[in-house]
C-alpha positions as CSV (number, residue, x, y, z in Angstrom):
1,X,-23.6,0.4,1.9
2,X,-22.7,-3.6,2.6
3,X,-18.8,-4.4,2.4
4,X,-17.6,-8.2,1.9
5,X,-14.4,-9.6,1.8
6,X,-13.8,-13.1,0.2
7,X,-10.6,-15.4,-1.1
8,X,-9.2,-18.3,-1.9
9,X,-5.8,-20.0,-2.0
10,X,-6.4,-22.3,-5.1
11,X,-3.4,-22.1,-7.5
12,X,-5.9,-22.1,-10.2
13,X,-6.6,-18.5,-11.2
14,X,-10.5,-19.1,-12.3
15,X,-11.3,-21.4,-9.9
16,X,-9.9,-19.4,-7.1
17,X,-11.6,-16.1,-8.8
18,X,-15.1,-18.1,-9.4
19,X,-14.8,-19.1,-5.6
20,X,-14.0,-15.8,-4.3
21,X,-16.7,-13.7,-6.2
22,X,-19.8,-16.6,-5.4
23,X,-18.8,-16.0,-1.6
24,X,-18.6,-12.2,-2.5
25,X,-21.8,-11.8,-3.9
26,X,-23.6,-14.3,-1.5
27,X,-22.4,-11.8,1.5
28,X,-23.5,-8.7,0.1
29,X,-26.5,-10.2,-1.7
30,X,-26.2,-9.3,-5.0
31,X,-23.2,-7.8,-7.9
32,X,-20.9,-5.0,-5.7
33,X,-20.9,-1.8,-7.1
34,X,-17.4,-2.1,-7.2
35,X,-14.9,-4.4,-6.1
36,X,-11.0,-4.7,-5.6
37,X,-9.4,-7.8,-6.7
38,X,-5.7,-8.9,-5.3
39,X,-3.8,-11.8,-6.0
40,X,0.2,-13.0,-5.6
41,X,2.3,-13.0,-9.0
42,X,1.2,-16.7,-10.0
43,X,-2.2,-16.0,-10.7
44,X,-3.0,-14.7,-14.5
45,X,-3.5,-11.1,-14.5
46,X,-5.1,-12.0,-17.9
47,X,-7.4,-14.6,-17.0
48,X,-8.7,-12.3,-13.7
49,X,-9.5,-9.7,-16.1
50,X,-11.3,-12.1,-18.8
51,X,-13.1,-14.1,-15.8
52,X,-14.3,-11.0,-14.2
53,X,-15.8,-9.5,-17.4
54,X,-18.0,-12.9,-17.6
55,X,-18.9,-12.9,-13.7
56,X,-19.4,-9.4,-13.0
57,X,-20.6,-7.3,-16.4
58,X,-20.2,-4.1,-16.2
59,X,-18.9,-3.9,-12.5
60,X,-15.7,-1.7,-12.1
61,X,-12.8,-2.8,-10.7
62,X,-9.3,-2.3,-9.7
63,X,-6.4,-4.4,-8.9
64,X,-2.7,-6.0,-8.7
65,X,-0.4,-8.3,-7.4
66,X,0.5,-8.7,-4.0
67,X,3.6,-10.5,-1.8
68,X,3.0,-14.3,-0.8
69,X,-0.6,-13.6,-0.2
70,X,-3.5,-11.7,0.9
71,X,-5.6,-11.1,4.6
72,X,-9.3,-10.7,5.5
73,X,-10.8,-10.8,9.0
74,X,-10.9,-14.6,8.0
75,X,-7.1,-14.6,8.8
76,X,-3.6,-14.6,6.4
77,X,-4.3,-16.8,3.0
78,X,-1.7,-18.6,1.5
79,X,-0.8,-21.6,0.4
80,X,3.0,-22.1,-0.8
81,X,3.2,-18.0,-1.6
82,X,-0.3,-18.5,-3.6
83,X,-3.4,-16.3,-3.0
84,X,-6.4,-14.5,-4.0
85,X,-8.7,-11.6,-2.2
86,X,-11.7,-9.5,-3.2
87,X,-13.1,-6.8,-1.8
88,X,-16.6,-5.5,-3.0
89,X,-18.7,-2.4,-2.1
90,X,-22.5,-2.3,-2.4
91,X,-23.8,1.1,-2.3
92,X,-26.2,2.4,-5.0
93,X,-26.0,5.4,-4.1
94,X,-22.6,5.7,-4.2
95,X,-19.7,6.2,-7.4
96,X,-16.6,5.0,-8.4
97,X,-14.9,5.6,-11.4
98,X,-11.6,4.0,-12.1
99,X,-9.0,5.0,-14.5
100,X,-5.4,3.6,-15.2
101,X,-2.0,4.8,-17.5
102,X,1.1,2.8,-18.6
103,X,3.9,4.6,-16.7
104,X,6.2,6.4,-19.0
105,X,9.1,8.9,-18.7
106,X,6.9,11.2,-17.5
107,X,5.2,9.4,-14.4
108,X,3.7,12.6,-13.0
109,X,1.9,12.8,-16.7
110,X,0.7,9.2,-16.3
111,X,-0.7,9.2,-12.9
112,X,-2.2,12.7,-14.2
113,X,-3.5,10.7,-17.2
114,X,-5.1,8.3,-14.8
115,X,-7.1,10.3,-12.3
116,X,-8.8,12.3,-15.1
117,X,-9.8,9.0,-16.6
118,X,-11.2,7.5,-13.2
119,X,-13.0,11.2,-13.1
120,X,-14.8,10.9,-16.3
121,X,-16.0,7.0,-15.6
122,X,-17.5,8.4,-11.9
123,X,-19.1,11.2,-14.1
124,X,-19.1,13.5,-11.7
125,X,-17.8,16.7,-11.8
126,X,-16.6,17.2,-7.9
127,X,-13.3,16.0,-6.4
128,X,-13.9,12.6,-4.7
129,X,-13.5,12.0,-1.1
130,X,-10.5,9.4,-1.9
131,X,-8.7,8.1,-4.6
132,X,-7.7,4.3,-4.4
133,X,-4.3,3.5,-5.9
134,X,-2.5,0.4,-7.3
135,X,0.5,1.2,-8.9
136,X,4.1,-0.1,-10.0
137,X,7.1,0.4,-7.6
138,X,10.0,2.8,-9.4
139,X,8.3,6.5,-9.4
140,X,5.7,6.4,-6.8
141,X,6.4,10.1,-5.5
142,X,6.0,11.2,-9.6
143,X,2.9,9.3,-9.8
144,X,1.2,11.1,-6.9
145,X,2.1,14.4,-8.1
146,X,0.5,13.9,-10.9
147,X,-2.7,12.6,-9.4
148,X,-2.8,15.7,-7.5
149,X,-2.5,17.9,-10.6
150,X,-5.4,16.1,-12.0
151,X,-7.6,17.3,-8.8
152,X,-6.5,20.5,-9.5
153,X,-5.4,21.3,-6.2
154,X,-8.2,19.7,-4.1
155,X,-7.3,18.5,-1.0
156,X,-8.1,14.9,-1.0
157,X,-6.2,11.8,0.4
158,X,-4.7,9.4,-2.1
159,X,-4.2,5.7,-0.2
160,X,-3.1,2.4,-1.6
161,X,0.1,0.4,-2.6
162,X,2.6,-0.1,-4.8
163,X,2.5,-3.8,-6.3
164,X,4.5,-6.3,-5.2
165,X,5.7,-10.3,-6.6
166,X,7.3,-12.2,-4.5
167,X,10.9,-11.9,-4.1
168,X,11.5,-8.3,-6.4
169,X,11.6,-9.6,-9.6
170,X,9.9,-7.3,-11.5
171,X,6.9,-9.7,-12.0
172,X,3.9,-7.6,-10.5
173,X,0.9,-6.1,-12.4
174,X,-1.7,-4.0,-12.2
175,X,-5.1,-4.7,-13.6
176,X,-8.7,-2.8,-13.9
177,X,-11.4,-3.7,-16.4
178,X,-10.4,-5.3,-19.7
179,X,-6.7,-4.4,-19.2
180,X,-3.6,-5.5,-17.7
181,X,-0.6,-3.5,-16.9
182,X,2.9,-4.3,-15.7
183,X,4.5,-1.0,-15.3
184,X,1.0,1.2,-14.9
185,X,-0.9,3.0,-12.2
186,X,-4.7,2.6,-11.8
187,X,-6.7,4.8,-9.5
188,X,-10.7,4.7,-8.4
189,X,-12.1,8.3,-7.4
190,X,-14.0,7.2,-4.3
191,X,-17.5,9.0,-4.1
192,X,-19.2,6.6,-1.3
193,X,-22.5,7.4,0.3
194,X,-21.4,7.2,3.8
195,X,-18.0,8.8,5.2
196,X,-14.3,7.9,5.1
197,X,-11.8,7.3,7.5
198,X,-8.0,7.0,7.0
199,X,-4.4,6.4,8.7
200,X,-1.3,6.2,7.7
201,X,1.2,4.9,10.3
202,X,4.2,2.4,11.4
203,X,5.2,0.6,14.0
204,X,8.7,2.1,14.1
205,X,10.4,4.5,16.2
206,X,13.6,6.7,16.2
207,X,16.8,6.0,17.6
208,X,19.5,9.1,18.8
209,X,21.0,8.3,15.2
210,X,20.9,11.1,13.4
211,X,22.2,12.9,9.8
212,X,22.2,15.2,6.9
213,X,21.8,13.9,3.4
214,X,24.8,15.6,2.1
215,X,25.0,13.9,-1.1
216,X,21.8,12.3,-3.5
217,X,20.5,12.0,-6.6
218,X,16.9,10.1,-6.9
219,X,16.9,7.4,-5.0
220,X,20.4,6.9,-4.3
221,X,22.0,8.7,-0.8
222,X,25.8,9.0,-1.4
223,X,26.6,10.6,2.0
224,X,25.4,11.5,4.8
225,X,27.1,14.0,6.6
226,X,29.8,14.3,4.2
227,X,30.8,10.4,4.6
228,X,29.7,7.6,2.4
229,X,26.3,7.1,3.5
230,X,26.6,2.9,3.6
231,X,29.6,3.6,6.4
232,X,27.2,5.7,8.3
233,X,24.3,3.1,8.3
234,X,26.9,0.7,9.3
235,X,28.4,2.6,12.2
236,X,24.7,3.6,13.1
237,X,23.3,0.0,13.3
238,X,26.5,-1.3,14.7
239,X,27.3,-3.5,11.9
240,X,24.5,-4.5,10.5
241,X,25.3,-4.2,7.3
242,X,29.4,-4.8,7.4
243,X,29.2,-7.7,5.0
244,X,27.8,-5.7,2.3
245,X,29.9,-2.9,2.4
246,X,31.5,-3.7,-1.2
247,X,28.2,-4.0,-2.6
248,X,24.7,-6.1,-2.6
249,X,21.3,-6.5,-1.5
250,X,20.4,-5.2,1.9
251,X,16.7,-5.3,2.2
252,X,16.5,-8.6,4.7
253,X,19.1,-6.9,7.1
254,X,17.6,-3.4,7.1
255,X,14.1,-4.3,7.6
256,X,13.8,-3.3,11.3
257,X,16.2,-0.5,10.7
258,X,15.1,2.3,8.1
259,X,15.7,5.4,7.3
260,X,13.3,8.2,8.6
261,X,12.1,11.8,7.8
262,X,10.0,13.7,9.9
263,X,6.6,14.1,7.7
264,X,4.7,16.2,9.9
265,X,3.8,17.0,13.8
266,X,0.4,16.8,14.8
267,X,-0.7,16.7,18.5
268,X,3.0,17.2,19.7
269,X,3.7,13.8,18.1
270,X,5.8,13.5,15.3
271,X,5.1,11.6,12.3
272,X,7.9,9.9,10.4
273,X,8.2,8.8,6.5
274,X,10.3,5.9,6.0
275,X,12.8,4.8,3.5
276,X,13.9,1.0,3.2
277,X,17.7,0.7,2.4
278,X,17.7,-2.0,-0.8
279,X,21.4,-2.2,-1.7
280,X,25.1,-1.0,-1.3
281,X,25.8,0.4,-4.6
282,X,29.4,1.4,-5.8
283,X,31.6,3.9,-3.5
284,X,29.6,3.0,-0.7
285,X,26.1,4.7,-1.6
286,X,22.7,3.6,-0.5
287,X,19.7,2.7,-2.7
288,X,16.5,3.4,-1.2
289,X,12.9,2.4,-2.3
290,X,12.1,6.2,-1.9
291,X,13.3,9.7,-3.0
292,X,16.0,11.6,-1.2
293,X,17.1,15.0,-1.3
294,X,20.0,16.7,-0.4
295,X,19.5,18.5,2.9
296,X,17.2,16.7,4.5
297,X,17.7,15.5,7.9
298,X,17.3,11.6,8.2
299,X,16.7,9.5,11.5
300,X,17.8,5.9,12.3
301,X,14.1,4.2,13.2
302,X,13.9,0.6,14.5
303,X,11.1,-1.8,15.1
304,X,10.9,-5.3,16.7
305,X,9.1,-8.6,15.2
306,X,7.3,-8.2,18.1
307,X,6.1,-4.5,17.1
308,X,5.3,-5.6,13.9
309,X,2.9,-7.6,14.7
310,X,1.5,-5.9,17.6
311,X,1.8,-2.0,17.2
312,X,-0.9,-2.1,14.7
313,X,-3.4,0.0,16.6
314,X,-1.4,2.6,15.9
315,X,-2.8,3.2,12.4
316,X,-6.0,1.6,13.3
317,X,-6.4,4.0,16.6
318,X,-6.1,7.0,14.7
319,X,-8.6,5.9,11.6
320,X,-11.3,4.6,14.2
321,X,-11.1,7.7,16.6
322,X,-14.1,8.9,17.3
323,X,-16.1,5.6,16.3
324,X,-17.2,4.3,20.0
325,X,-18.9,1.3,18.5
326,X,-17.0,0.1,15.8
327,X,-18.9,-3.5,15.5
328,X,-22.2,-1.2,14.7
329,X,-21.0,1.7,12.8
330,X,-18.1,0.0,10.5
331,X,-18.8,-1.4,7.3
332,X,-15.5,-2.5,6.1
333,X,-12.2,-1.7,5.6
334,X,-9.0,-1.9,3.2
335,X,-5.6,-3.0,4.4
336,X,-2.0,-2.0,3.4
337,X,0.9,-3.7,5.2
338,X,4.4,-3.6,4.0
339,X,5.3,-6.7,2.2
340,X,8.9,-5.9,4.2
341,X,7.4,-6.2,7.3
342,X,5.1,-9.0,6.6
343,X,8.6,-11.0,5.1
344,X,10.0,-10.2,8.6
345,X,7.4,-11.9,10.8
346,X,6.0,-14.5,7.7
347,X,5.6,-17.1,10.2
348,X,3.2,-14.6,12.7
349,X,1.0,-13.5,9.7
350,X,-2.3,-15.3,11.8
351,X,-1.2,-12.8,14.5
352,X,-0.9,-9.8,12.2
353,X,-4.6,-10.5,10.8
354,X,-6.0,-11.6,14.3
355,X,-4.6,-7.7,15.2
356,X,-6.4,-5.9,12.3
357,X,-9.7,-8.3,13.0
358,X,-9.8,-7.3,16.6
359,X,-9.2,-3.6,15.9
360,X,-12.1,-3.7,13.5
361,X,-14.3,-5.6,15.9
362,X,-14.7,-8.8,13.0
363,X,-15.6,-6.3,10.2
364,X,-14.8,-7.3,6.9
365,X,-11.5,-6.0,5.3
366,X,-9.0,-6.7,2.6
367,X,-4.8,-6.5,3.5
368,X,-2.6,-6.3,0.8
369,X,1.7,-6.8,1.0
370,X,2.8,-4.5,-0.9
371,X,6.4,-2.8,-2.1
372,X,5.6,0.6,-1.1
373,X,2.8,2.5,0.5
374,X,0.9,5.6,-0.1
375,X,-0.9,7.5,2.1
376,X,-1.8,10.7,3.9
377,X,-1.4,11.0,8.0
378,X,-4.3,13.1,9.1
379,X,-4.3,16.7,8.9
380,X,-0.9,15.8,6.6
381,X,-0.2,15.6,2.8
382,X,0.0,12.6,0.8
383,X,3.4,10.8,0.5
384,X,5.2,7.8,-0.6
385,X,7.0,5.8,2.5
386,X,8.3,2.4,2.7
387,X,7.6,-0.4,5.8
388,X,4.5,1.6,6.5
389,X,0.4,0.6,6.8
390,X,-2.6,2.5,5.1
391,X,-6.1,2.2,6.5
392,X,-9.2,3.0,4.8
393,X,-12.3,2.4,6.9
394,X,-16.2,3.1,5.4
395,X,-18.3,3.9,7.9
396,X,-22.2,2.0,7.8
């Protein structure tokens, strides 16, 4: 198995893709078996798909938009908010089937349809080792449930991220061979010839502030402990959203203080699933980027800019556990790093890329910045969350 990443910061989509693909092919010694392609929203999704049909005919690929840029082992790549990256796997003994679906009112059905097509295109009747997902933000929980339906109960990790633009304007996209979606889901059923490792975690820790959701619907929390949710959150954060209590977007002031729910306990450690408060609504309700359920216990989480840069080992160490010599045993990796975290430390993203580079012993990787993260904690369940990191490590 050979893996390589490449990138371009050219604003011209065709030039950027030709540049990146030429480098990729040179690194792995020929056309890849499968690849994933991600660029900022400025790049034409239509031009990416048509250009790839010419450059790599017959090669299955998946991709989507990433916020502000991408990162690889060579660093963070963004020129005035424009960047494009490619990761290719040359694995003649492996199989990679891609499937897609437009999202309908029934996101669960769309997720099931996408994975069904992916399995058909893989020409494999057995469960895949892993599913790589790129989807539009909105109902990731329903999409995940549908993919699991299509896997017929097989216990398969589903890892990836929600497409992003640069300012939450709905300009994101998802792509695959000959198809461009703006409200869809694309998945790859992966059957690599070598083992895969994965992890899902964050750079946040719990505070002492906890409460019970007492009124909620979908992604809106109306009350915590029978009080308006925004009032409770504002109290917990010592006035962190005091200027927004009558309404407004609060993504920026809440980035370092999301809400957490216990995802699982493992080896004496509590793992949290994070929800990023998006806005204060009428009657001081809070809208989130994840669903919320009445009766759930939530805790205020916290982090710092320093932690967002230097606590990356929380996810990489889990994925690399048991690998004594990463430089000799790792072929490459796919990395998801939340766009909200990235926007909080944009001026330090070269440091973030360096942290992944060092953890992966200089091996190739492609990192995306997403508006929602899907992953699976070890021994846990597939889930959708915010302000998280996911990683897939491919062994040699």
